[in-house]
TIZALUM-791042 format. One record per residue: residue in one letter; x, y, z of N, C-alpha, C, CB in turn. Coordinates in steps of 0.001 Angstrom, whole numbers, plus 500000, padded with zeros to 6 digits. Atoms other than C-alpha are relative to their C-alpha. Glycine has a CB too. Layout:
AXYZXYZXYZXYZ ...
END
This chain:
M500846498798500000500000500000500000500879501249500000499044500007501231 R499231498768500073501313503443499062499728500866501241499658500776498705 S500152499138498817501928505808501956499484501373499579501352500141500762 I500592498684500278499963509076502112500260500945501167498475499875499737 A499941498913499022500716512323503925498821500915499740501357500786499919 W501128499067500103497756514577504624500465501375500467498772499506500844 V499676498621499625498353518335504623498690500768500114500970500676498953 T501215499216499787495606520492506107500350501224500839498889499146500695 D499751498800499203495194523634508188499240499923501315499595501268499221 S500554500045498645494085524497511705498485500125500049500603501087500822 T501466499965499985490463525049510660499410498594500043499472500749498771 S500487501384500013490211521238510460499641499483501388501042499096499384 T500294500376498603490019521006514294500413498566500326498512500170500279 I499562501387499769491835517657514136500864499933501250500784499450498773 D499243500207498770493197516362517435501469499731499663499402498826500822 P498573500168500299497018516609517454500497498561500116500804500866500915 E499578501395499836497426513037518711499526499142498834499466499431501320 F500536500728501150495168511669515976500811500347498757498497500331499782 A499212499556501145497124513721513455501351499295499964500197501518500043 K498684500628499907500436512320514657499940498525499621500561500154501411 E500149501439500253499167508734514430499614499694498557498958499417500933 N500535500251501334497752509190510917500641500847498903498530500240500006 N499224499279501016500381511209509040499283501255499486500303499073498833 I500689498753500333498363514443509131500871501163500462498577500062500660 Y499161498843499695500313517691509006499134501258499945501205500104499003 I500910498860499850498434520756510240500786501303500017499160499865501289 V499344498692500068499599524228509217499033501041500575500416500363498515 P500938499088499328498102526899511493499779501329499286500487500277501377 L500300498640500438496322530029510323500455500959501088498476500180499692 R499567498998499036497288533270512044498811500790500536501018500944499366 L500995499163499340495155535190514522500690501285500439499341499261501221 I499390498713499675495832538884515003499115500733500998500214500857498721 L500697499267498940494788540584518223500841501226500337499764499097501278 G499205498797499784495983544186518310501326499875499269500231500246501507 Q498653500116500573499746544002517756500553498580500117500949500979500688 E499527501370499777499999540324518708499511499059498905499536499491501369 I500343501007501003500040537482516175500185498620500613500871500159498715 Y499968501334499421499210533932517256499781498942498921498941499869501102 K500286501150500843499339530575515505498775499299500589501239499026499907 E501251500578499527495821529180515759500223498589500542498962499977498871 S499970501306499328495501526210518145501380499602500517499508498942499058 I498659500302499492499231526365518964500407501006501066501027499999498854 D499582498946499066499995529702520593498888500427500953500485501204499228 I501122499537499176496518530284521998498821499045499838499584501452499613 S501173500874500049493493528166522907498785500805499554499740499340501382 A501222499319500418490008528954521617499414500816501148498969498985499491 E500572499315498837488867529886525123500758501285500323500008499072501215 D499189498815499714491771532266525709499836501062498915501475499615500135 F500175499061501104491286533801522283498723500819500179499967499252498662 Y501265499286499857487629534649522898500038500955501193498844499007500155 E499856499116498844488525536105526285500761501275499608500732499267501153 K499199498855500419491178538358524737499252500850498967501342499527499425 M500699499289501061488919539278521798499006501015500558499282499013499097 R500962499080499380486426540937524171500621501367500266499468499410501309 H499329498767499583489033543553525064500858500599498892500859499735501216 E499180499515501098490522544162521625499137500326498784501066498966499634 S500824499593501140488928546134518786500607499549498669499819501517500000 K499325500401501238491524545196516160500228498485500019501358500763499829 V499918501465500045490957541518515437499896499547498551498877499341500869 S500051500515501371491708539722512187500726498666499920500620501011499008 S499315501275500201493166536555510705500718500037498665499005498807500060 S499303500097501283495510535584507894500404498560499745501240500923499971 Q499586501345500371496513532465506014501462499783500372499783499759498495 P498597500261499670499821530741506792500925500521498899500230498493500216 P499045499535501014502906532134505017500442498845499104501228500651500669 I499647501045500956503973530231501902501282499266500411500165500601498605 G498751500626499572507426529587503390499787498830500939500875501014500664 E500303501082499057505891527450506109499538498751499256498923500447501008 F500448501127500822504187525281503488501169499389499223498896500452499027 I498858500504500776507345525005501367500886499118500882500826501178499410 E499183500758499053509329523851504394499369498648500309500196500796501293 L500694501256499712506675521244505166500099499038498826498531500265500337 Y499963500882501172506494519882501618501399499460499746499503500741498764 E498626500470500157510289519684501431500283498836500945500992501144500255 S499774501058499006510237517548504581499232498717499681499605500496501379 L500820501165500317507596515216503126500489499240498765498571500431499792 K499555500533501292509383514551499825500430498538500054501139500825499483 E499403501336499959511310511453500806499265499033500915501426500101500437 K500661500847498995508931510142503457498771499276499482499608500829501178 Y501293500538500421505724509457501514499942499832498481498861500917500473 D500219500207501436504601508130498158499076501057499417499420498611499747 D501009499053500487501659510538497868499693501039501072498707499258499584 V500429498938499085500421513794499405498625500495499563501035501179500027 I501309499391500244496826514980499676499914501261500846498823499006500336 A500162498723499295496321518637500567498528500380499973500879501128499356 I501414499639499906492826519456501808499857501130501013499122498768500406 H500035498796499168492041522879503198498603500615500066500988501029499469 C501260499264499866489280525272504212499615500634498673500110501079501094 S500565499494501252487096526861501542500904501024499304498649500621500269 S499168499074500775489098528569498797499272501310499715500427499350498685 E500766498768500193486269531131498526500173500960501174498519499677499809 L499863499185498792487018532372502050501443500209500427499241499369501123 S498595499904499614490764531870502328500878499567498831500292499134501254 G499051500381501041493767531637500041500907498859500412500831501179499615 T499132501031499451495211528786502110500258498852499021499398499456501268 L499827501103500947494585526034499533500915500411498851498639499539499453 N499184499521501105496090528111496740501464500130500412499473501341499496 T498630499863499490499153528924498850500644498643500200500012500781501316 S499506501358499768499520525275499816500433499341498691498922499149500688 M499692500630501278499444524124496186501177500692499303498767500019499095 Q498842499278500544501897526847495105501282499498500662499844501535500212 A498835500483499250504274525676497830500392498591499563499711500020501509 A499725501365500451503938522052496716500709500015498645498690499187499910 E499370499894501318504843523075493172501445500480500116499200500955499102 I498641499492499794507877525043494361500904498904500554499988501212500953 A499238501092499380508989522059496455500065498764499109499384499629501341 E500043501112500962508341519789493447499409498736500625501410499704499467 V500771501100499417505865517644495337498655499939499273499803500192501558 P501258500092500753502954516382493171498795499727500905500104498903498948 A501102500165499045500297516942495816498649500072499278500075501084501108 V501379499953500487496623516266495073499229500964500893499335498570499994 G500698498990499217494613519295496171498498499795500022500308501361499463 I501449500114499845491050519200497505499483501243500724499617498699500782 D500671498861499363488868522219498268498822499446500801499519501069498931 S501063500559499149486729521155501239498715500817499905500466499938501458 R501134499068500095484431524173500600499434500403501360498900499381499169 F500471499698498642483996524370504375501216500198500891499075498859500558 G498951499982498993486145524156507497499405499311501215500502501475500329 A500516500550498736485747522903511091499519498558499842498854500869500523 F500516501369499973483556519787511455500037499302498642498592500008500510 P499985500724501275483080518961507735501408499661499521499298500815498943 L498625500231500433486790519325506972500617498849500793500844501281500165 R499487501097499169487702517064509890499446498655499547499649500238501473 E500632501253500406485197514429508781500525499525498648498480500167499942 M499479500365501326486531514506505201501386499372500117500057501239499081 V498657500555499806490104513900506357499909498606500626500857500939500892 M500129501287499322489049511074508683499441498925499070499108500141501226 A500555500956500969486968509422505952501060499616498985498763500593499285 G498946500273500968489862509754503520501033499022500529500675501282499602 I499052500919499377492198508005505933499430498580500023500344500464501432 S500654501320499980489695505148506294499963499378498613498575500115500552 W500019500518501370489358504817502505501395499546499579499471501069499025 H498625500402500312493147504682502221500303498638500614501009501055500511 K499775501280499325493249501826504743499275498859499296499547500082501454 L500756501021500744490684500021502597500604499739498618498535500433499851 G499303500263501240493044500238499643499671500899498833499744498653499611 H500349499101501102491626503098497597501185500884499614498797500872500383 S498934499121500489493949505206495441499704501443500393500153499880498462 I500218498604499609494443508920496087498937500665499119501321500788499919 H500994499388500884492315509788493066498587499502500324500339499700498530 E501299500515499541489492507522494258499590500697501286500056498465500215 I500281499309498738489766509115497688499530501427499733501252500011500905 K500400498629500341489558512587496140498560500031499503500943500591498931 E501368500051500532486385511647494236498983499776501113499875498890498946 K500912500308498902484781510219497367499843501196500944500501498776500776 I500075498822499137485647513291499451499191501103499321501416500508500350 E500762498974500716484242515576496754498505499687499993500510500130498564 T501413500374499834480991513610496989499507500418501380499805498472499800 M500345499539498652481005514328500739499761501505500006501115499633501002 V500150498540500076481454518030499940498601500367499518501067500611499060 Q501316499718500577478289517988497824498860499623500948499840499254498684 N501044500468499077476365516231500619500027500716501353500146498509500220 T499832499311498719477396518661503376499130501250500094501461500373500205 S500765498783499690475148521303504937500647500695501191498496499668500300 F499360499225498933476452524095507146499236501316500134501534500254499697 Y500764498782499723474291526823508718500568500684501237498490499679500197 L499539499299498807475280529530511156499226501287500237501479500304499888 I500639498756499573473796532414513088501094500866500620498811499736501022 P498899499178499478476491535079513481499544500905501132500604500843498885 A500317499116498880476600537053516688500349501443499686500735499552501252 N499499498656500257478342540037515167500139500248498498501348500212500702 L499949499708501429477602541334511664501057501056499667498635500466499517 H498979498982500243480122544160512071501282499352499500500275500813501279 R498774500686500421482987541709511777499821499362498625500400498927501032 L500266500574501322481366539951508821500029501075498923498644499282499987 H500008498893500961480877543303507122501422500490499706499142501160500532 S498632499498500185484453544426507695500852499035499191500657500254501350 S499240500993500768485725541182506161499376499745498638500095498692500773 G500614500111501315483402541547503164498999498870499856501049499832498991 R500917501146500076481108538620504057498538500412499897500184499118501210 V501360499486500175477920540713504322500086501449499546499169499877501321 S500000498644500549476959543978502635499662501038501068499006500101498843 G500334498905499095476568547364504274498503500123500195500561501308499478 T501463499944499909472830547229503517499486498977501000499359499759498622 Q500421501045499059472448543948505387500353500378501425500646498658499642 L499593499562498671474362545360508328499070501086500517501443500506499981 L500882498905499601472211548511508392498617499495500372499892501026498883 L501330500564499715468946546554508211499994499227501303499547499090498861 S499916500789498770470073544234510957500012500896501229501248499118499984 N499908499073498861470934547147513237498685500729500242501117501018499767 L501238499239499876467724549061512528498831499138500466499660500647498679 L501161500862499737465286546158512674500296498867500973499496499419498709 R499566501080499105467250543898515011499756498627499367499263500096501351 I500167501256500736467183541185512387501221499117500200499769500269498495 H498925500977499923469244538023512808500078499273498656499771498992501180 L499814500682501277470711536434509717500305498519500234501135500666499188 L499647501408500047470679532693509155500811499829498724498720499053500034 L499102500137501139473657532046506892500227498528499681501338500702500278 R499633501369500372474636528943504972501152500050499001498780499232499400 F498937500125500984477570527755502915499399499507498691501115499039500499 E500433500401501337476911527520499181501193500105499064498810500881499496 E498831500033500884479713526445496846501200500700500647499667500663498649 G498857499444499294482210527492499495499841501422500482501165499933499141 K500258498627499573480741530970499965498959500023501110499534500860498812 V501023499811498977478684532251502886498922500905499437500604500597501307 V501116499230500550475260533428501722498884500099501041499470499349498689 V501124499815499076472147534685503505498875499041499623499494501475499980 E501123500922500207469535531943503850498680500689500318500163498735500870 E501245499354499584466944534003505714500283501093501025499020498963500581 K499928498928499008466456537201507731498875499770501004499889501425499328 I500960500405498974464720536461511038500022501002501155500315498569500514 R500124498913499025463447538841513728500614499689501363498559500338500183 T499449500297498674464620536989516846501025498885499924498884499617500975 F498957501023499926467586534858517805499374498618500222501004500329501134 K500682501264499710465237532170519133499404499395498730498895500216501050 K500611500493501234463390531913515814501066499585498981499082501073499396 A498899500374500891466691531801513942500495498595500347501163501027500099 K499594501340499560467686528773516022498970498957499579500192499968501530 Q501066500921500384464312527140515381500057499688498505498632500586500366 K499921500181501453464710527674511632501168499093499633500142501360499293 M498827500826500266468156526092511698499707498528500301501197500487500834 V500384501367499630466781523012513467499000499431498992499396499972501423 E500995500451500988463846522818511039500665499596498684498963501108499742 T499270500326501230466293522803508127500614498610500103501099501051499719 L499424501326499769468002519760509625498974498895499795500576499914501405 K501048501022500054464692517896509746499777499464498587498700500567500539 F500185500445501384464554517741505929500967498867499640500193501178499037 D498981501007500310467682515552505952500103498908501056501340500663499841 I499845500834498812467068513657509178500138498511499695498835500209500908 Q499939501423500339466620510259507480501317499628499319498831499629499096 K498783500272500778469923510612505619501282500300500760499983500804498730 I498794499631499252472291511647508401500150499161501271499965501492500360 K499688500769498795473999509845511260500402500909501158501116499001499712 K499447499138498961475543512762513101499846501462499614501477499667500250 V500032498550500213475143516508513501500939500647501006498542500571500140 C499081499281499124477739518867514932499449501395500276501416500084499370 I500438498667499582476690521938516891501250500770500412498943499931501182 M498802499215499720479408524575516901499635501332500645500802500235498714 H500288498739499308479616527642519097501287500775500242499276499738501339 A498883499114499681481912530612519624499827500462501444500068501225499010 N500090499719498562482120530525523419498551500212500439500838501238500352 N501431499913499686478365529940523712499463498582500237499206500716498842 E500316501415499782478168526399525071498582499788500533501000499392500965 E501345500145499420474921526968526983498935499905498906499688501186500935 E500953500034501113472979527737523788500190498722499172500168501255499101 A499725501220500769474692524818522017499366498785500675501523499788499844 K500604501112499272473511522446524736498482500012499897500416500041501458 E501448499895500180469970523756524379499580499408498655499550501471500100 I500286500551501330470047522914520677500172498480500021500929500638498925 E499761501449499920471522519486521419498834499289500686501314499711500759 K501148500565499286468686518835523859498791499885499081499651500860501224 E501124500006500936466143519731521186500181498932498921499842501381499350 L499725500979501054467824517491518618499863498560500489501394500216499446 S499990501363499448467881514485520960498704499241499749500263500051501482 G501267500682500214464213513770520302499598499855498548498938500713500715 L500374500025501414464294514059516509500076498619499378500874500932499231 H499809501323500594465609510603515630500796499145500978500727500096498614 P499349500824498974466623507689517880501471499698499750499273498722500128 S498613500364500305469904506983516064500893501204499706500029499064498825 L499222498805500326471020510582515521501009500310501110499063501206499776 K498951499651499053474352511334517197500266501511499918501303499184499713 T499696498574499971475261514850518273501384500232500586498941500766500808 E498694499602499488478555516559518954500005501506500167501151499536499056 I499841498560499781479273519973520440501472500342499848499466500432501409 M498617499607500288482396521719519195500160501507500205500400499602498548 T499684498577499894483939525045520179500565500460498668501008500279501164 F499557499491501292484371527081517013501482500358500036499171501219499594 I498631499554500155487900527570515816500037501522500068500603499487498671 P499941498552499838489029531121516680499890500782498706501257500366500673 V500036499240501246489426532132513020498563500266499549500762499254498905 V501416499759500307485638531761512636499465501111500899499161498700500180 G500437498972499059485041533845515755500446501393499609500509499686501367 V499506498708500471487138536622514219498967500667499100501333499830499249 H500899499445501004484568537051511444498526500001500416500150499235498728 T501421500090499646481295536122513163499703500471501420499525498578499839 G500206499485498662481822537262516749499731498934501049498882500953499985 E500248500898498874481627535639520158498498499817500186500648500548501298 G501417500307499831478291533913520706499383499337498785499246501247500316 T500501500616501229477890532611517157499661498524500209501030500144498879 L500406501399499972476071529292516739499956499458498579498626499835500692 A500050500616501329476227526840513853499663498521500133501347500185499251 M500264501435500075475155523369512804500473499491498652498490499690500213 S499570500602501260476595521056510189499746498502500033501493500291499730 W500217501439500123475807517575508926500327499564498578498539499623500369 I499636500546501298476752515309506051499037498867499664501478499501499991 K500942501021500411474088513306504212500751498775499488499047500543498924 N499436501268500464474861509636503572501481499890500343499802499852498491 Q498594500029499585478104509986505528500473498563500150500198500769501323 P499507501380499900480220506832505219500285499594501431501253499831499170 S499726500536498671480562504627508276501071498933499883498713499424500653 F498915500952500086483740502682508917500122499153501268501297500727499734 S499948500750498750482938501183512316499562498572499802499139500660501052 
END
């Protein structure tokens, strides 16, 4: 069996121990708080980040520098037969493009995959890919299967702070103005890797209800749903409680949002994601 190295980024939320055991190499995005720059998930925890973000007006993020990727690919050259690079949505970050440029410079023929998401879906795609590799599938077969997962993934979120989304270009000035004037909450969803407005809703409670109702359309086709939160675990647990009665076999997971998401959506953001017909390897 040919050996595979997996190259991904810190939005994948993959456990470092699991990564070490499965030849996964995680390149961290950068978090910028005032004059300080942190490597996501290495220099600062999600909890500490959200605490610091409350007291800092200048908050942003950036993709990893290309030099870091080049150094990584150079180190992988002689160790593995194949490399698969799978990163967060190319519509929201240049990380995948930078990764593939670095692979070309290092003369490593890496297979690139645009996850079109980040966080829970990206993690699940990497884990499924590893399982398919163990079953003997080629890297190109694995890529095709992961791209099918991409098409079957749903991701909805209710941002807590439209100001940050507006400053990063994710929502328009008109949407921000309407939200402020009418106290409207936006239910957003990922579409082809972009974040788009699904619906404008008057209360946070109704926005949560709408998100749960959307899940119900796919309930017969999913095994697990992930509830993500930006330092808002209490609300996440409320949603989990509501989901527990929807289907007897539905599994739930609560995940703290990666800090880079909190940069753009604000502390308190809630989200849900699920993958229809997700493969099972147990």
